Structures are given as structure tokens and as C-alpha cells.
C-alpha positions as MATLAB code, in Angstrom:
seq = 'MKTVCGIDLGTQSCKVVLYDPEAGRIAASSQAAIGMIAENDGTREQKAQWYQDALRECFGALPEDAKKTILAIGVSGQQHGFVPLDEQGRALYNVKLWCDTSTAPECGELSAAAGGEDRIIADAGLPMRPGYTAPKVLWLKKHKPGAFKNLAHILLPHDYVNFLLTGEYTAEYGDASGTALFDVRKRIWSERICTLIDPAVAGCLPRLVEPSAPAGTVRAAAAAEFGIPQGIPVAAGGGDNMMGAVGTGTVRDGFLTVSLGTSGTLYGYSDSPVIDQTGNLAAFCSSTGGWLPLLCTMNCTVASEEFRNLFGLDVQTFDAEAAKAPVGAQGIVVLPFFNGERTPNLPKGRAGINGITAANFTRENIARAALESAIFGMRIGMEGFNKLGFKAREIRLIGGGAKSSLWQAITANVLRLPVRVPAGTEAAAMGGAIQALWCLACAGDPAAGGSPGSSIEELVDRHVVLEGPLVEPDERTAEACDKAYEAYSRYLGALSPLYK';
ca = [
     -17.743  -11.019   45.956;
     -19.566  -12.791   43.122;
     -17.763  -14.045   40.008;
     -18.318  -15.639   36.637;
     -15.917  -18.274   35.364;
     -14.342  -18.314   31.901;
     -12.620  -21.495   30.717;
     -10.377  -21.516   27.641;
      -9.374  -24.970   26.417;
      -6.564  -24.175   23.986;
      -4.206  -26.350   21.966;
      -1.325  -26.124   24.415;
      -3.024  -25.314   27.699;
      -6.264  -24.889   29.615;
      -6.864  -21.564   31.362;
      -9.498  -20.628   33.923;
     -10.336  -17.096   35.054;
     -12.763  -15.912   37.719;
     -14.039  -12.463   36.818;
     -15.620  -10.108   39.337;
     -18.059   -8.040   37.229;
     -18.830   -5.551   39.986;
     -15.152   -4.686   40.520;
     -14.284   -5.138   36.838;
     -11.244   -7.308   37.555;
      -9.923  -10.855   37.350;
     -10.220  -12.219   40.879;
      -8.272  -15.437   40.299;
      -6.791  -17.442   37.436;
      -4.932  -20.677   36.746;
      -3.430  -22.620   33.879;
      -2.472  -26.217   33.049;
      -0.405  -27.516   30.140;
      -1.814  -29.995   27.604;
       0.395  -32.262   25.517;
       0.063  -33.295   21.886;
       0.599  -36.435   19.821;
       2.388  -35.465   16.586;
       3.371  -37.682   13.653;
       5.185  -36.939   10.388;
       2.058  -37.724    8.340;
       0.394  -34.588    9.715;
      -1.319  -36.285   12.654;
      -1.980  -33.920   15.559;
      -4.042  -35.480   18.346;
      -4.826  -35.279   22.049;
      -6.663  -37.521   24.474;
     -10.030  -36.453   25.858;
      -8.884  -37.521   29.324;
      -6.209  -34.812   29.183;
      -8.962  -32.164   29.065;
     -10.572  -33.508   32.220;
      -7.175  -33.709   33.913;
      -6.373  -30.106   32.919;
      -9.721  -28.868   34.279;
      -9.081  -30.658   37.562;
      -5.591  -29.116   37.804;
      -6.864  -25.617   36.985;
      -9.741  -25.646   39.452;
      -7.509  -27.310   42.043;
      -5.116  -24.350   41.833;
      -7.851  -21.781   42.581;
      -8.628  -20.710   46.157;
     -11.517  -22.674   47.624;
     -13.337  -19.562   48.800;
     -13.040  -18.002   45.323;
     -14.605  -21.045   43.666;
     -17.633  -20.741   45.943;
     -18.377  -17.299   44.435;
     -18.954  -18.629   40.883;
     -22.450  -17.812   39.573;
     -22.089  -19.152   36.004;
     -19.497  -20.637   33.643;
     -18.710  -19.958   29.968;
     -16.396  -22.220   27.972;
     -14.140  -21.381   25.040;
     -12.413  -24.170   23.147;
     -10.061  -24.777   20.260;
     -12.180  -25.152   17.151;
     -12.761  -28.129   14.837;
     -11.376  -30.909   17.055;
     -13.323  -34.175   16.805;
     -14.178  -35.819   20.144;
     -15.786  -39.212   19.312;
     -17.874  -40.660   22.145;
     -19.870  -43.835   22.645;
     -23.382  -44.058   24.093;
     -22.029  -43.717   27.642;
     -19.960  -40.629   26.821;
     -16.620  -42.480   26.737;
     -13.967  -41.503   24.208;
     -13.620  -44.012   21.378;
     -10.374  -42.604   19.967;
      -8.032  -39.641   20.346;
      -9.214  -36.101   19.606;
      -8.059  -35.141   16.112;
      -7.182  -31.430   16.251;
      -7.653  -28.349   14.070;
      -3.977  -28.570   13.029;
      -4.202  -32.235   11.940;
      -3.533  -32.405    8.184;
      -3.612  -36.210    7.861;
      -7.213  -35.959    6.630;
      -6.329  -34.281    3.308;
      -7.368  -37.401    1.300;
     -10.772  -37.413    3.033;
     -11.247  -33.764    2.076;
     -10.739  -34.671   -1.562;
     -13.215  -37.539   -1.298;
     -15.913  -35.419    0.329;
     -15.441  -32.522   -2.099;
     -15.719  -34.868   -5.066;
     -18.787  -36.585   -3.619;
     -20.427  -33.201   -3.032;
     -19.870  -32.098   -6.620;
     -16.726  -29.994   -6.174;
     -15.583  -27.166   -3.946;
     -17.830  -24.527   -5.532;
     -20.884  -26.693   -4.892;
     -19.941  -27.388   -1.290;
     -19.431  -23.657   -0.616;
     -22.787  -22.906   -2.265;
     -24.528  -25.528   -0.115;
     -22.885  -25.042    3.281;
     -20.814  -21.847    3.009;
     -17.461  -23.567    3.606;
     -15.023  -25.554    1.492;
     -13.784  -28.902    2.776;
     -10.416  -28.341    4.504;
      -8.254  -30.719    6.582;
      -8.665  -28.541    9.670;
     -12.452  -28.949    9.784;
     -14.322  -31.695   11.608;
     -16.165  -33.421    8.742;
     -13.107  -35.072    7.136;
     -11.995  -36.239   10.583;
     -15.252  -38.151   10.965;
     -14.716  -39.827    7.578;
     -11.124  -40.585    8.616;
     -12.423  -42.408   11.715;
     -14.822  -44.425    9.574;
     -12.040  -45.477    7.193;
      -9.159  -46.001    9.610;
     -10.885  -46.972   12.885;
     -14.030  -48.844   11.777;
     -14.512  -50.464   15.180;
     -14.619  -47.085   16.880;
     -16.892  -45.644   14.203;
     -19.321  -48.543   14.637;
     -19.800  -47.507   18.280;
     -19.936  -43.763   17.578;
     -22.922  -42.184   19.337;
     -21.867  -38.554   19.903;
     -19.778  -36.117   17.856;
     -18.556  -33.241   20.013;
     -16.098  -30.399   19.646;
     -13.589  -29.715   22.467;
     -15.661  -26.932   24.048;
     -18.805  -29.079   23.715;
     -16.942  -31.854   25.525;
     -16.032  -29.568   28.424;
     -19.696  -28.537   28.616;
     -20.572  -32.254   28.696;
     -18.106  -32.902   31.528;
     -19.698  -30.072   33.499;
     -23.377  -30.705   32.727;
     -23.787  -34.214   31.292;
     -25.604  -32.632   28.310;
     -24.687  -33.094   24.636;
     -25.051  -29.627   23.105;
     -23.519  -27.293   20.530;
     -24.003  -23.650   19.524;
     -23.952  -22.008   16.119;
     -20.470  -20.449   16.230;
     -18.361  -23.508   16.955;
     -20.748  -25.769   15.000;
     -20.224  -23.632   11.886;
     -16.553  -24.674   11.862;
     -17.300  -28.360   11.458;
     -18.189  -28.287    7.716;
     -21.216  -30.341    8.824;
     -23.318  -27.190    9.189;
     -25.324  -24.882    6.926;
     -24.045  -21.463    8.011;
     -26.864  -19.551    6.279;
     -29.700  -21.498    7.886;
     -27.861  -22.273   11.160;
     -28.767  -25.960   11.054;
     -26.838  -29.200   10.651;
     -26.414  -30.125    6.990;
     -28.135  -33.446    6.333;
     -26.549  -33.607    2.883;
     -22.946  -33.279    4.075;
     -23.550  -35.701    6.953;
     -24.958  -38.308    4.568;
     -21.894  -38.051    2.333;
     -19.897  -39.432    5.256;
     -22.456  -41.944    6.530;
     -26.240  -41.910    7.060;
     -25.678  -42.426   10.791;
     -23.646  -39.227   11.273;
     -26.597  -36.825   11.579;
     -27.948  -38.815   14.514;
     -24.640  -38.383   16.381;
     -24.679  -34.585   16.324;
     -25.641  -32.647   19.483;
     -28.690  -30.455   19.850;
     -28.126  -26.789   19.044;
     -28.727  -24.091   21.666;
     -28.935  -20.321   21.308;
     -25.712  -18.435   22.193;
     -27.367  -16.625   25.116;
     -28.872  -19.824   26.526;
     -27.398  -22.302   28.999;
     -26.060  -25.636   27.788;
     -27.121  -26.999   31.171;
     -26.211  -26.718   34.830;
     -23.244  -28.093   36.764;
     -24.029  -31.656   37.753;
     -23.211  -33.191   41.124;
     -20.256  -35.269   39.865;
     -18.582  -32.237   38.282;
     -19.211  -30.096   41.352;
     -17.512  -32.694   43.517;
     -14.596  -33.277   41.135;
     -13.772  -29.618   40.453;
     -14.888  -28.041   43.726;
     -17.424  -25.683   42.094;
     -21.067  -24.956   43.005;
     -23.627  -27.496   41.854;
     -26.577  -26.302   39.783;
     -25.094  -23.075   38.413;
     -25.671  -22.447   34.683;
     -23.065  -23.323   32.073;
     -23.494  -20.980   29.106;
     -23.562  -22.237   25.528;
     -19.889  -21.322   25.118;
     -18.179  -21.298   21.741;
     -15.012  -21.723   19.738;
     -11.912  -19.863   20.854;
     -12.229  -17.391   17.988;
     -15.885  -16.718   18.753;
     -15.127  -16.172   22.433;
     -12.074  -14.118   21.484;
     -14.406  -11.854   19.514;
     -16.507  -11.304   22.625;
     -13.426  -10.777   24.790;
     -12.057   -8.108   22.432;
     -15.322   -6.316   21.712;
     -15.636   -7.529   18.127;
     -19.421   -7.807   18.317;
     -20.273   -4.989   15.903;
     -19.613   -4.349   12.220;
     -16.315   -2.647   11.452;
     -13.979   -4.165   14.010;
     -11.482   -6.931   13.309;
      -9.648   -9.135   15.771;
      -6.223  -10.503   14.876;
      -4.911  -13.289   17.086;
      -1.194  -14.020   16.963;
      -0.685  -17.433   18.506;
       0.423  -20.852   17.277;
      -2.260  -20.333   14.678;
      -3.083  -16.915   13.307;
      -6.636  -15.717   12.894;
      -8.273  -12.609   11.528;
     -12.025  -12.202   11.934;
     -14.761   -9.613   12.066;
     -18.402   -9.450   13.106;
     -21.125   -9.178   10.464;
     -24.908   -8.908   10.734;
     -25.289  -11.054    7.611;
     -23.487  -14.102    6.182;
     -20.180  -13.353    4.415;
     -19.518  -16.135    1.897;
     -16.084  -16.143    0.234;
     -16.113  -18.269   -2.925;
     -12.305  -18.576   -2.791;
     -12.614  -20.390    0.522;
      -9.888  -18.274    2.137;
     -12.355  -16.647    4.536;
     -14.398  -19.156    6.481;
     -18.076  -18.187    6.681;
     -18.485  -18.920   10.372;
     -21.356  -17.888   12.610;
     -20.607  -15.818   15.683;
     -21.490  -16.875   19.206;
     -23.493  -13.683   19.702;
     -26.165  -14.111   17.033;
     -24.493  -12.833   13.856;
     -21.698  -14.120   11.644;
     -17.917  -14.149   12.009;
     -16.053  -14.385    8.670;
     -12.584  -15.629    9.539;
      -9.179  -16.377    8.090;
      -7.011  -18.959    9.833;
      -3.363  -19.760    9.199;
      -1.758  -22.754   10.888;
       1.664  -21.143   11.241;
       1.669  -17.757   12.907;
       4.155  -17.461   15.762;
       5.511  -20.878   14.753;
       8.243  -19.475   12.483;
       9.476  -16.910   14.997;
       9.512  -19.566   17.740;
      11.407  -22.066   15.580;
      14.040  -19.532   14.566;
      14.235  -18.124   18.082;
      14.957  -21.594   19.455;
      17.483  -22.249   16.681;
      19.344  -19.051   17.526;
      19.059  -19.659   21.276;
      17.415  -16.286   21.952;
      14.673  -15.231   24.336;
      11.620  -13.394   22.978;
      12.855   -9.908   23.794;
      16.281  -10.483   22.244;
      14.757  -12.018   19.130;
      12.489   -8.969   18.704;
      15.453   -6.673   19.214;
      17.360   -8.481   16.474;
      14.393   -8.227   14.114;
      14.062   -4.512   14.841;
      17.606   -3.946   13.532;
      16.566   -5.107   10.050;
      14.684   -2.908    7.562;
      11.155   -3.631    6.337;
      11.391   -6.499    3.845;
      14.517   -7.921    5.504;
      16.684   -6.870    2.521;
      14.922   -9.376    0.280;
      14.779  -12.394    2.584;
      11.330  -14.021    2.609;
      10.212  -16.759    4.997;
       7.411  -19.123    4.014;
       6.416  -20.318    7.501;
       4.648  -23.601    6.689;
       6.201  -25.775    9.398;
       2.852  -27.580    9.944;
       1.495  -27.608    6.401;
      -0.971  -24.785    5.877;
      -4.692  -24.150    5.838;
      -4.741  -20.699    4.183;
      -3.515  -20.919    1.535;
      -4.671  -24.542    1.297;
      -1.306  -26.334    1.350;
      -1.649  -29.332    3.689;
       1.733  -30.643    2.457;
       3.391  -27.238    2.758;
       6.953  -26.890    3.998;
       8.798  -23.956    5.540;
      11.575  -22.208    3.664;
      13.924  -19.224    3.657;
      14.068  -17.556    0.267;
      15.980  -14.718   -1.339;
      19.232  -15.348    0.503;
      22.411  -13.722   -0.814;
      25.886  -13.355    0.643;
      25.019   -9.736    1.474;
      21.685  -10.194    3.292;
      22.205  -13.487    5.136;
      22.099  -12.147    8.706;
      20.362  -13.191   11.881;
      18.459   -9.918   12.112;
      17.079  -10.238    8.561;
      15.919  -13.807    9.182;
      14.286  -12.719   12.447;
      12.504   -9.830   10.702;
      11.322  -12.052    7.841;
       9.949  -14.605   10.319;
       7.852  -11.940   12.057;
       6.660  -10.424    8.791;
       5.619  -13.818    7.395;
       2.953  -14.195   10.075;
       1.276  -10.898    9.175;
       1.620  -11.499    5.429;
      -0.570  -14.550    6.033;
      -3.121  -12.277    7.710;
      -3.042   -9.929    4.702;
      -4.479  -12.682    2.520;
      -7.578  -12.478    4.724;
      -7.557   -8.673    4.759;
      -7.682   -8.650    0.961;
     -10.619  -11.060    1.128;
     -12.499   -8.774    3.502;
     -11.853   -5.801    1.217;
     -13.096   -7.651   -1.886;
     -16.281   -8.678   -0.091;
     -17.002   -5.081    0.894;
     -16.291   -5.381    4.616;
     -15.356   -1.890    5.856;
     -12.845   -2.362    8.651;
     -12.030    0.543   10.964;
      -9.741   -0.915   13.625;
      -7.878   -4.064   14.629;
      -7.959   -5.558   18.105;
      -4.685   -7.498   18.528;
      -4.497  -10.489   20.889;
      -2.329  -13.567   21.464;
       1.295  -13.919   22.478;
       2.488  -11.792   19.570;
       0.277   -8.888   20.654;
       2.643   -8.140   23.528;
       5.409   -7.143   21.086;
       5.496   -3.458   20.106;
       7.348   -4.466   16.929;
       4.626   -6.924   15.961;
       1.984   -4.279   16.697;
       3.711   -1.919   14.252;
       4.154   -4.622   11.604;
       0.447   -5.501   11.890;
      -0.657   -1.870   11.532;
       1.568   -1.248    8.501;
       1.030   -4.533    6.629;
      -2.759   -4.425    7.122;
      -2.966   -0.611    6.875;
      -5.280   -0.254    9.860;
      -4.859    1.192   13.344;
      -4.186   -1.411   16.035;
      -5.361   -1.487   19.637;
      -4.526   -4.098   22.286;
      -7.103   -5.204   24.903;
      -5.960   -4.779   28.502;
      -6.418   -8.428   29.458;
      -4.175  -11.204   28.168;
      -6.814  -13.947   28.060;
      -9.392  -12.729   25.537;
     -11.030  -16.125   24.933;
     -11.419  -16.938   28.632;
     -12.703  -13.414   29.230;
     -15.153  -13.889   26.356;
     -16.419  -17.022   28.057;
     -16.885  -15.108   31.302;
     -18.814  -12.321   29.544;
     -21.010  -14.865   27.772;
     -21.736  -16.406   31.172;
     -22.816  -12.921   32.316;
     -25.051  -12.660   29.247;
     -26.622  -16.001   30.100;
     -27.371  -14.711   33.610;
     -28.727  -11.398   32.283;
     -31.074  -13.142   29.873;
     -32.366  -15.221   32.776;
     -33.071  -12.007   34.693;
     -30.329  -12.509   37.295;
     -29.446   -9.073   38.795;
     -25.912  -10.305   39.496;
     -25.164   -9.824   35.787;
     -25.022   -6.103   36.423;
     -27.579   -5.150   33.802;
     -31.274   -5.216   33.250;
     -32.931   -8.501   32.293;
     -32.254   -9.157   28.636;
     -29.132   -6.943   28.501;
     -27.514   -7.236   25.098;
     -24.084   -8.704   24.541;
     -23.027   -5.314   23.135;
     -23.931   -3.586   26.414;
     -22.008   -6.148   28.435;
     -18.969   -5.934   26.170;
     -18.947   -2.139   26.435;
     -18.996   -2.442   30.198;
     -16.386   -5.172   30.658;
     -13.894   -5.107   27.765;
     -11.080   -2.660   28.511;
      -8.644   -1.471   25.836;
      -5.213   -0.269   26.851;
      -2.844    2.303   25.424;
      -3.193    4.534   22.364;
      -3.910    3.341   18.845;
      -0.871    2.181   16.880;
      -1.377    3.988   13.587;
       0.118    2.854   10.251;
       2.858    5.050    8.813;
       2.404    5.683    5.068;
       6.060    5.345    4.111;
       6.497    2.177    6.154;
       3.221    0.778    4.824;
       4.426    1.304    1.245;
       7.629   -0.626    2.055;
       5.463   -3.392    3.551;
       3.446   -3.483    0.307;
       6.637   -4.202   -1.658;
       7.748   -6.847    0.830;
       4.328   -8.510    0.583;
       4.636   -8.549   -3.225;
       7.924  -10.459   -2.866;
       6.281  -12.872   -0.402;
       3.420  -13.427   -2.855;
       5.819  -14.197   -5.719;
       7.617  -16.899   -3.737;
       4.298  -18.269   -2.506;
       2.940  -18.464   -6.049;
       6.095  -20.109   -7.400;
       6.454  -22.727   -4.671;
       2.800  -23.593   -3.943;
       2.571  -26.207   -6.750;
       5.198  -28.267   -4.866;
       2.906  -28.534   -1.833;
      -0.469  -29.382   -3.339;
];
């Protein structure tokens, strides 16, 4: 048996899968939890050491003989996190995460210095948002000047895992495009945006590698620490959304992936840049050579989890309660902004239950409204795709919420598109494994199972399996969802000024 390894460094856990491409199956897998530092000012941080510890735990849980079969590694990682390193590769401060909203003031400063949001979108393709990496770098300069003085390397979480494995400081276009330090049209670092923070920033950025190329090879220290073969290639990797696109087959025009996790994302592949002047859709690059316009909400399954815990229900019981309520929850609307929000841009956002009356105030209506709120957030992105002329044909649904038949139906009816669920549960890790195969194929390695230079599309067709029939939208239900979304939009419009 020969395998490729996919690593997914998420917000809450690190997952490792060993995929046997010849048999078309996961040969082994493991998972390790990762904690978080959270403060009331919006701070959300982790320590870089926790990533190394999680990798050691994951690889330590895999069978020794299985680890010896690894031919290549591909890494997926949570996007936007800022890993500040000194000249020796040591962390200078905590990793500020994608969900950290404490950098809202820095966003305002950078936008103003750049000439306003419209100008920054025109120059780099992205607005300046608290989730992105650029304001985190300015935050470090302002709040931790001693650390900033010694800053030598700016890495993203997946770049840092690549560094731990290879000792190389690299980045690829997909994850780099989510930093707001990058020109997404030209696929180069933006000297102008870097200079707005500090003239030294550009010199701290890693070299860019092609998505099909290796970031390096496993060095001796990593081989010894994790029990994996020395010298095998580590693919360029990418952000979790970019690798999720590979793992769900969203590598051609017309397909959308919706991920229902702590955050919610909706994204689709495009052969050309898709620039949204409203800033709701991020103009990211893909990790396969094209572009990946994407909407991200910071509160997707958060509301359902918070209410589920409040009611003391397990997931299945909570879904069953929600299923008892009609579409629109008899007028109850949940705004799910427990962590502030990125889309719409409400870093000071707060959660709320609206439309309550003595007649509709039931557990099942609140449960239904919590589930619907997550997909209403996705509809904001769907409307953006429609306005920009993106012709979507089908949704690939992933994440914890994808396992719920009720959530599948809500997604199909709110977004008015058929929904299909990939067979595997770890799309991002699987995407990393397939990218590792691509790296091998481009190097002419016959173990990749294709001819030298096999395209990522060919590999995806061969290794991404979709399960079950399409979940089709029902016209009558979709019309009811339209009305419920109108109510959601009215509350959002009325209350948003409180959270600016």
C-alpha cells in the first residue's frame, strides 16, 4: 500500500488522513483538539506551539506501518491567521485568528491610508476586514512593538505547518490572497499595501510557489519528531476553503461549495478574477490555478450550537425540534452574531432573537430560526454571485451541518439550487491529499495514478466521491423561504447601525 497524507489544521482541531489512491479509500486518520484564547474585546488567538503539539499527537495516533507508506503530504489550514516569527523561526507572539475582531480600528486606519475601501478593492481586489491578515500585522506593530521589531517572517497557519515539515518559508496564491497583502489579479504581493503598514513588511513575506509545486521536502527533524519518511515532497498546500474546493470537486466553473461549520463559507471556482465592489464576496485565488470568489460568515453553526446547549439537547433532538416548526419559524428571526460578523461587516455585532410574540415563542421555532439564520447568511453571497453573472448549477455541502437532512433541505430551498453531499467527511484534508497527488503527478511519479502532468480536474474526477441523490429545491417551500429571508433582511437592516 502507498498513501498520500492530507493535514487539515482547523480552528478547533487538527486532522490527518492517509489516503490510498489505488484503493480509493482512507487508510487511516486521526484528530487532535486545539484550544483558543478568547477575550471580550474580540481577541481570538492560539499559540503556534499548539499546532506542533497537535501534529505530534495526530501522527502519534497513526499506525507506524501506515506512516511508512506516505509518498507526499498536502496541508490545509485555517485562513488569515498571522503567525509572526523571528529570524530563527520562533514565534514572537500568539497567532491572531480569522475570527479575531479586535483589529477593527487597524482596518479603518489602513482603509483611510489607502484612500478608502473602493480604492483598496480596485488596487488589491479585497476590502480591509478584521478577519484578514494585514490589520493583524499593523496591530502587532502598534500593540507589541518589541515583537514587531524582531519580525522576520509572516506566515499563515498552513504555511507554518509547511515550515515545521520542511524548514522552508513559502506561500501559495490561494491562501496568500486572503491576507489583504496580495494583488489577486496579478498574483503577487502588494508592495503598496505592505508599505502602508511598514516598509519592512514586504521583506517578511514568504516566497510564492505554484499550487502544483512542492513547498519543500520533509526535513530530518520533522521525520524524527512525527515518525514520517524523510525527503518526501510537501505540496504547496492552501487555505481550508481552497483545499475544501479540491476535496469537493469545485475546480470547474458552475459548482459551489457551502461549508457549514463554526464559520460558514460559500465559494465557487472561476477561470477569471471575480471582483465584488461591495466587498461581500472575497476575490480569492484558488489553489488550483484559477480564482475562488468566496463569502465567509463568522457565525454559521454557532447559533444552533449555542441554543442547543442552552436547551440541553443533542444534535439529533435539536434538529427534530426545528423540523416541527414551519419555514420562517412563525415570524421569529435569529441574528446569529455571537462573534461579531464579517459578512455583513459588523465586527461589533451581537446576537438576537427578534419577532417574538406570546403565540410563537416556542423551542421549536427558536431552533428552526437558528438553523435558517446560517443559510440566510449564505444567501447574501448567493445574491452576490448572481449579480456578478456567476451561473451556479449545483451546491456541494460540507461541514458538520452537512450531515443534517434538515439543513440540506434548508440550503437547497433558501439558495434555490440542488444540493449534493460528498461521501467523505473531511473535505479539506482530502483536498490536501489530492493536491499531494497532483504534486507527485506533475513530478512524473507513477504512484499518482495518472500520466505525468495529470490535471487537477482529472485527479478530482477520479478521487472525489459524491454520495446519495441530489436534494432538489421545492418551489412552494422555496417561496416561503424567500419571505422568511425578507423578514431576516428587514431586521438586519434595522439593527446593523447599532453594530458599526
